[in-house]
C-alpha positions as CSV (number, residue, x, y, z in Angstrom):
1,M,24.9,38.2,17.6
2,N,25.9,36.1,14.1
3,K,25.0,32.5,14.5
4,F,27.4,31.3,11.6
5,V,31.2,31.4,11.5
6,D,33.1,33.2,8.8
7,V,36.3,31.9,7.4
8,R,37.6,35.4,6.7
9,Q,38.3,35.1,10.5
10,T,40.8,32.3,9.8
11,L,42.3,34.1,6.5
12,K,43.2,37.2,8.5
13,H,45.9,35.3,9.8
14,H,47.6,35.3,6.4
15,A,48.5,31.7,6.1
16,T,48.8,30.0,2.9
17,F,47.1,26.5,3.9
18,N,44.2,27.0,6.2
19,L,42.5,23.5,7.6
20,I,39.1,23.8,8.9
21,F,37.0,21.3,10.5
22,G,33.3,22.0,11.6
23,G,29.8,20.6,12.0
24,R,27.1,20.7,9.2
25,G,25.7,23.8,8.2
26,I,27.8,26.1,10.1
27,G,28.6,28.5,7.2
28,K,32.1,27.4,6.3
29,T,31.2,26.6,2.6
30,Y,28.8,29.4,2.6
31,S,31.5,32.2,3.7
32,A,34.0,30.8,1.5
33,L,32.2,31.3,-1.5
34,D,30.8,34.6,-0.5
35,I,34.5,35.8,-0.6
36,C,34.4,34.2,-4.4
37,R,31.8,36.6,-5.4
38,N,34.0,39.6,-5.1
39,L,37.6,38.1,-4.9
40,K,39.5,41.3,-5.6
41,D,37.7,43.5,-3.0
42,E,38.0,40.4,-0.3
43,F,41.6,39.9,-1.1
44,Q,42.3,43.8,-1.0
45,A,40.9,43.9,2.6
46,I,42.2,41.1,3.7
47,Y,45.9,40.7,2.2
48,G,46.3,44.7,1.2
49,R,47.2,43.3,-2.3
50,D,45.8,44.1,-5.6
51,I,44.9,41.0,-7.7
52,G,43.7,42.8,-10.6
53,D,40.3,42.5,-12.3
54,D,41.0,38.8,-13.5
55,G,41.7,37.0,-10.3
56,K,39.3,33.7,-10.0
57,F,39.1,30.8,-7.5
58,I,38.7,27.1,-7.7
59,L,36.3,25.2,-6.2
60,M,37.6,21.8,-5.7
61,R,36.1,18.2,-4.7
62,R,37.4,14.7,-4.6
63,T,35.7,13.4,-7.5
64,W,34.5,14.4,-10.9
65,S,31.1,13.1,-10.0
66,E,30.8,15.6,-7.3
67,I,31.9,18.4,-9.4
68,E,29.4,17.4,-12.3
69,M,26.7,17.6,-9.4
70,L,27.8,21.2,-8.7
71,A,27.9,22.4,-12.4
72,D,24.1,21.6,-12.7
73,M,21.8,24.6,-12.1
74,Y,20.0,22.3,-9.3
75,G,23.3,21.7,-7.6
76,N,24.8,25.2,-8.1
77,P,26.7,25.8,-4.8
78,F,25.9,29.6,-5.2
79,K,22.1,29.0,-5.3
80,T,21.6,30.2,-1.5
81,L,23.9,33.1,-2.0
82,N,22.4,34.2,-5.3
83,R,19.1,34.5,-3.5
84,D,20.3,36.1,-0.1
85,K,22.8,38.4,-2.0
86,G,20.6,39.1,-5.3
87,D,23.2,37.7,-7.3
88,N,23.6,35.5,-10.3
89,I,26.3,33.3,-10.6
90,Q,25.7,30.1,-12.3
91,P,27.7,26.9,-13.5
92,K,28.6,25.6,-16.8
93,K,30.6,22.5,-17.8
94,L,33.8,23.6,-20.0
95,G,34.5,19.8,-20.5
96,R,35.0,16.4,-19.3
97,T,37.2,17.6,-16.4
98,L,36.4,21.1,-15.7
99,C,33.4,23.5,-15.0
100,G,33.1,27.1,-14.7
101,Y,31.2,29.6,-12.5
102,Y,29.9,32.5,-14.2
103,R,28.1,35.9,-13.8
104,D,26.4,36.8,-16.9
105,K,29.3,36.2,-19.4
106,E,32.1,36.6,-16.5
107,L,34.2,33.7,-15.5
108,L,34.5,34.0,-11.6
109,G,36.1,30.6,-11.2
110,Y,36.5,26.8,-11.9
111,G,35.6,23.6,-10.7
112,V,38.1,20.9,-10.4
113,A,38.2,17.3,-9.1
114,L,41.1,15.9,-7.2
115,S,40.6,12.9,-8.7
116,T,41.1,14.0,-12.4
117,A,43.1,17.0,-11.4
118,A,46.1,15.3,-13.4
119,S,44.3,15.9,-16.4
120,V,44.0,19.5,-16.4
121,R,47.6,20.2,-16.0
122,G,47.8,21.6,-19.6
123,Y,45.3,24.3,-18.3
124,D,46.9,28.1,-17.4
125,F,45.4,28.8,-13.8
126,S,47.7,31.6,-13.4
127,D,44.6,33.8,-12.7
128,V,43.5,31.8,-9.8
129,K,44.1,33.3,-6.5
130,L,42.0,31.0,-4.0
131,I,41.3,27.2,-3.6
132,I,38.4,26.3,-1.7
133,F,38.8,22.2,-1.3
134,D,35.3,21.4,0.4
135,E,35.0,17.9,1.9
136,F,38.3,17.0,1.7
137,I,37.8,14.0,4.2
138,P,35.3,12.0,2.7
139,E,32.8,10.2,4.9
140,K,33.4,6.5,6.4
141,H,31.2,4.8,3.4
142,I,32.8,6.7,0.5
143,Q,35.7,5.2,-1.2
144,R,38.9,6.9,-0.9
145,I,41.4,8.1,-3.7
146,K,44.6,6.5,-3.7
147,A,47.4,8.8,-2.4
148,E,44.8,11.6,-1.8
149,G,47.6,13.7,-0.2
150,R,50.1,13.5,-2.9
151,A,47.5,14.2,-5.3
152,F,46.4,17.5,-3.7
153,L,50.1,18.7,-3.5
154,N,50.6,18.0,-6.9
155,A,47.3,19.8,-8.0
156,Y,48.7,22.7,-6.1
157,E,51.9,22.7,-7.9
158,T,50.2,22.6,-11.3
159,I,48.1,25.8,-10.0
160,N,50.3,27.8,-8.3
161,R,53.6,27.0,-10.2
162,N,56.6,29.4,-9.7
163,R,54.7,32.6,-8.8
164,E,56.2,32.9,-5.6
165,L,59.6,33.4,-7.0
166,F,58.4,36.3,-8.9
167,G,56.7,38.1,-5.8
168,E,53.6,37.1,-6.3
169,L,51.3,36.2,-3.6
170,P,50.9,32.3,-3.2
171,V,47.6,30.9,-4.1
172,I,45.6,30.7,-0.8
173,N,43.6,27.8,0.4
174,L,40.9,27.0,2.4
175,I,41.2,23.0,3.2
176,M,37.4,22.3,4.7
177,T,35.6,19.2,5.9
178,N,33.2,18.1,8.6
179,S,34.2,16.4,11.5
180,N,33.7,13.0,10.1
181,D,36.8,11.6,10.6
182,I,40.5,12.9,11.3
183,N,41.9,9.8,9.5
184,S,43.1,11.6,6.4
185,D,45.7,10.8,3.7
186,L,46.4,14.6,3.2
187,L,46.9,15.3,7.3
188,V,49.6,12.3,7.2
189,E,51.0,13.1,3.7
190,I,51.7,16.6,5.4
191,G,52.7,15.4,8.6
192,L,49.8,17.4,10.6
193,L,47.7,14.3,11.8
194,R,49.5,14.0,15.1
195,K,49.3,17.8,15.6
196,C,45.5,17.5,14.8
197,E,45.1,14.8,17.0
198,V,46.7,16.7,20.1
199,M,44.2,19.9,19.6
200,V,41.4,17.4,19.4
201,S,42.4,15.9,22.5
202,R,43.1,19.2,24.3
203,G,39.7,20.9,22.9
204,Q,41.9,23.6,21.3
205,A,39.9,25.5,18.9
206,F,42.8,27.2,16.5
207,S,46.5,26.7,16.0
208,Y,48.6,28.8,13.5
209,L,51.8,27.0,12.4
210,P,54.2,29.4,10.7
211,D,56.8,26.8,10.0
212,F,54.0,25.1,8.1
213,D,52.7,28.1,6.7
214,S,49.2,27.1,7.8
215,T,46.5,27.3,10.3
216,I,44.4,24.7,11.6
217,S,40.7,25.5,13.1
218,F,37.9,23.7,14.6
219,Y,35.1,25.6,14.4
220,K,32.3,25.7,17.1
221,N,29.4,27.8,17.6
222,K,27.4,26.9,20.8
223,A,24.7,29.3,20.5
224,F,24.1,28.0,16.8
225,H,24.2,24.4,17.9
226,D,22.1,25.0,20.7
227,E,19.3,26.0,18.4
228,K,19.7,23.2,15.7
229,R,19.3,20.9,18.7
230,K,15.7,22.2,18.9
231,T,14.9,21.3,15.1
232,A,13.1,18.0,14.0
233,L,16.5,16.1,12.7
234,Y,18.6,16.6,15.9
235,K,15.5,15.7,18.3
236,F,15.2,12.6,16.3
237,S,19.1,11.9,16.0
238,Q,19.7,13.6,19.4
239,N,21.6,10.1,20.7
240,S,23.4,9.3,17.3
241,D,27.1,9.5,16.2
242,F,25.4,11.9,13.5
243,S,24.6,14.3,15.9
244,R,27.7,14.1,17.7
245,M,29.5,14.8,14.5
246,A,27.2,17.4,13.0
247,L,26.7,19.6,16.2
248,D,29.6,18.9,18.4
249,N,32.4,18.4,16.1
250,E,33.4,15.1,17.3
251,F,35.3,12.7,15.3
252,V,32.8,9.7,15.7
253,D,34.2,7.5,13.1
254,N,37.7,7.5,15.0
255,D,38.6,5.0,17.7
256,F,40.9,6.8,20.3
257,S,41.0,4.0,22.5
258,N,44.5,2.7,24.2
259,I,46.4,6.1,23.1
260,V,48.3,7.0,26.1
261,S,51.6,8.5,27.1
262,K,53.8,5.9,28.8
263,S,57.4,5.9,30.1
264,L,59.8,3.1,28.5
265,K,60.8,2.0,31.9
266,G,60.0,-1.7,32.2
267,Y,59.7,-2.4,28.4
268,E,62.3,-3.8,26.0
269,N,62.2,-3.2,22.3
270,L,60.7,-6.0,20.3
271,F,61.4,-4.6,16.8
272,G,61.8,-1.4,14.8
273,I,60.9,-0.4,11.3
274,G,61.6,3.3,10.0
275,D,61.0,5.9,13.0
276,R,58.5,3.3,14.7
277,M,59.2,0.9,17.5
278,I,57.0,-1.8,19.1
279,C,58.1,-2.5,22.6
280,R,57.0,-5.4,25.1
281,S,56.5,-5.0,28.7
282,L,58.6,-7.1,30.9
283,H,56.0,-7.1,33.6
284,S,53.0,-8.0,31.8
285,N,51.6,-9.1,28.3
286,D,51.3,-5.7,26.9
287,Y,53.0,-3.9,24.1
288,Y,53.6,-0.4,23.5
289,V,53.9,1.4,19.7
290,T,56.1,4.4,19.9
291,S,58.3,6.7,17.8
292,K,62.0,5.6,18.1
293,H,63.2,9.4,19.5
294,G,66.6,8.2,18.5
295,K,66.8,4.8,20.0
296,K,68.1,1.6,17.9
297,C,66.8,-1.8,18.1
298,A,68.7,-5.1,17.9
299,L,65.8,-6.2,15.2
300,D,65.2,-3.3,12.9
301,Y,63.1,-3.9,9.2
302,E,63.6,-1.9,6.3
303,D,60.5,0.6,5.9
304,N,59.5,-1.0,2.6
305,D,57.0,-3.6,1.1
306,M,59.5,-6.2,1.8
307,G,60.3,-5.2,5.4
308,R,56.6,-5.1,6.1
309,R,56.0,-8.5,4.6
310,K,58.8,-9.8,6.8
311,I,57.1,-8.3,9.8
312,L,53.7,-9.9,9.1
313,Q,55.7,-13.1,8.6
314,D,57.3,-12.8,12.0
315,F,54.7,-11.3,14.0
316,G,51.6,-10.7,12.4
317,G,49.0,-13.1,13.5
318,Y,50.7,-12.6,17.1
319,L,50.3,-9.0,17.4
320,S,46.9,-9.0,15.6
321,N,45.6,-11.1,18.4
322,M,47.1,-9.0,20.9
323,Y,45.6,-5.9,19.6
324,I,41.9,-7.4,19.3
325,A,42.6,-8.4,23.1
326,G,43.4,-5.0,23.7
327,R,47.1,-5.4,24.9
328,I,48.5,-3.2,22.6
329,Y,48.7,0.9,23.4
330,F,49.9,3.7,21.1
331,E,51.7,6.7,21.6
332,N,49.5,8.8,19.3
333,Y,46.8,8.3,16.8
334,E,49.1,8.3,13.8
335,L,50.8,5.2,15.0
336,K,47.4,3.7,15.9
337,K,46.5,4.1,12.2
338,W,49.6,3.0,10.9
339,F,49.8,-0.5,12.9
340,V,46.0,-0.9,12.1
341,T,46.7,-0.9,8.6
342,L,49.7,-3.0,8.6
343,F,48.5,-6.0,10.9
344,M,44.8,-5.7,10.9
345,G,44.4,-4.7,7.1
346,S,40.5,-4.2,6.1
347,R,39.1,-6.3,9.0
348,H,39.5,-3.0,11.1
349,T,39.2,0.8,10.6
350,V,40.4,3.4,12.9
């Protein structure tokens, strides 16, 4: 039995955007890069399309420092594949914001950082067929990039251009991460954070979303993880959040407390902002943050900087104290993230 996962099983659904969450060392990146070794044959087998001899990939990471590390012979992401497959793919820096991956003198693909993607807009990426965006959600201690979701969408537009309008296959995406944190600006930007939250709560491993031309996968491999638990590191860290993240695919950096589905019977609207509403219980000192679902509020704030400042002026101190006291409940994680960001600022993470 193969102990490792293979992202080809996700690509067979033929979605353009494939979000993949999984524990460490289970084979996500290894199988994705294995596809890159012979992209033409792989695409022919998976999609039944001939992409020609010049089909290339992009390996994307969040920051240029990560790409620079992978452009070094010691950080070469193909090092293990070279050993296992008898191949010889080597990295080379091509400038201050781009690197290449070569087999002998043949360019197979590029290394691009999300943080500097805007600087490569002048490049012709018409030969790119696959993007591997690896570790798209940073670990908790790593600084995030402003508007990461928008940055990725802009980068994809630069790379893909209008090829679908000419009958070409869109650039396929493998967007992968370890299960550190579901709190992703990209998931918020594309409106799939709530879907991921529901899948996590239900223990759902896979979802195909044709309306989004996407798939969401939560990879687990019990046999592999059971063996890893016997190794030195996971014996040493068996009671840690690290072990729960790496082996059990748990989002240890997220606080899912006080997320419940409530009837609004017995609640009154306190105020609304955009498509969100905060309600107050008529029978206790509890509050509920929910989506408006078409309801109107007597007190409605504009969903802009001025409106948010006015909310903080009117309710900020009181509601932040209620949150600390555990008296505020949320319809879903996305609403909790919004509330904590607005009312608690840098004092709390969620």
